[in-house]
Every structure is written in C-alpha cells, then in structure tokens.
N, C-alpha and C positions, 0 to 999 in steps of 0.2 A: 252627588246624587247617584243612586244605583242604576244599573242597567235595567232592572225590573221596573223602576219608576218611569224611565223613558218609554218602555214598552206599554205602559199603562196598566200594569198588573195591580197596582195599588189603588184601591178605592173604586173598583168597578164591580157592578153587580153581575152582568153577563159579559162573557169574554169571547172575542173573535180571534181565534188562534191564527187564522190565515192572515188577518190584518197585522197581528203581532209579529208574524214571520216577516212580513213585508217591511215593517218598521225596523226590525232587527237587521234585516238585510241592508236597508238604507243607512243605518248607523255604522254598520261594519264597513260598508263601501265608502262612506264619507270619511272615516278615520283610518281605514286600512288601505291595503294595496294587494296586488296580485301576489300569491304565495302558493307554496305546495308543501305537502307532507309526503315523504318517500318511504315506501315499504321495501326494505332491502330484499333483493332476490338471493338466490343461492348459486354457488359456483359449481354445482354438479358434483362429480366424483363417483363413488361407488357405494352401494348399500352394503349391509352386513353379509350378503351372499356373493358379493363381488360384481353384481349387476350394475351397469352404468346408470347414474342419475343425471338426467339432462339439466343443463343450466336453465335457470329462470331469471328473467331480467327484473330489475327494480321496477316498481310500480309507483307512479306519482299521482297523488290526488291533488288536483289544482282547485283553487278557489280564491277567496279574499280573506286576508288575515289582518287583524288589528296589530298595532304596535304592542310590545311587551307591557304587561300591566303587573304591578306589584301586589302581593298579598298584604293585608293589614297585619300588624304585629300580633294581634289577638288570634289570627287565623293560623299562624305558624306554630306547629306543635312539635317540631323537631323530628317527626317520624313520617307522617303522611305528607306534610308540607314542611319543607326545610327553608331556612332563611334565604337561600339563593334561588329558590323556585320563583317562577313567574307564570303568568297565564295569558292566553289570547282568546279572542272570539274568532271563530272560523266559519265562513259561509261557503257551502258547496253542496252539490247534490249527493256527495258521498261523505261519510264520516270516517276520518282516519283512525286506525286502530292504535292501541297502546303500543309503544316501542317504535312507532313510525318517527321519522326525523324531519326537522325543518331547519332552515337557515334564516336567521334574522340578524341584520346588522353585522354580517360576516361571522356570526357565531352559530354553531350547530346545537340544537336542542332536541331532546327526546321527549315524546309525549308519555307522561307517567300516569295521567288520570284524565278521563273525559267525562264531563257533566253535560247531559242533554236536558233541555227543557222541551218536553213533548206535550202537546195538548191531548185531551181525552179522546179526540177523534184521530189521533195518530200524526197530526201535523207537527213537524219539528220546528220549534220556534228559534232556537239557537243552540250552538255547541260551544262550550267553554273547555279549553284544553290546557291542562297543567303541564308546564314544561320544566325540564331540568337539564343542566349542562353536564 
C-alpha cells in the first residue's frame, strides 16, 4: 500500500493537513531513525580579485530518515530515475537542498530530487528525497 493511503489521502472528502503531517511524522519515526543531510561548506581561498574568501563550515540538517526504499521498475526511466536510485522520507523542520549528502548503512548518497507534499494552507505533510550514489 502506498504512503498516501496511510495518510488517508484516498477516499476523503475534506482533508486535515495538520493531522496528515502528524501521521506522516509518526510513520517516519516508527520505521526510520535519526539522520542528517549535510550541505558542504567551502574551504575559502581567494576570489577573482585576490581578496580572501572565508571558510564556511558544513551545515547539517538533522531529522528522522526512513530506510532506503526502491523505485518500481515502471518508475525507472534511465534519465531522471536510474536503476540504482532509491528514496527516503525525511522529517525535519528544515528541508535539505539538492546536492546535500547523507550516509545510510555506511554508504554516502546525494539528494538529486526532492518531492514535497504541501497542503493548500502551506503545511508540509512530507518530504520524499531521491538519492543517488
């Protein structure tokens, strides 16, 4: 069954996005664990005029991440989704950007696509992140 089914999106007339976010959070926490996505900092150096550029540290966005989930064969198109891609659901107050990195089961993955389900009132229900090694 799909994640949307568990959220109750199928077969409902009126929809409570705050409740759906709470349900999504519960499912992600039940099946996931603490995790983080890291936005790589820069090592400084100099700009094109020779002026120093200060170092900026890596930034970690912490939250709860599900185990790796596989795409269905019919979803793999060889371009946007390749056969080795997987995805996770991530719960946090912040949404990691494309190219941020996470480590799962000792392997590093890069976020290549982010799908958000937001309610009409702006409530973020969940974030699905496509990962690539």
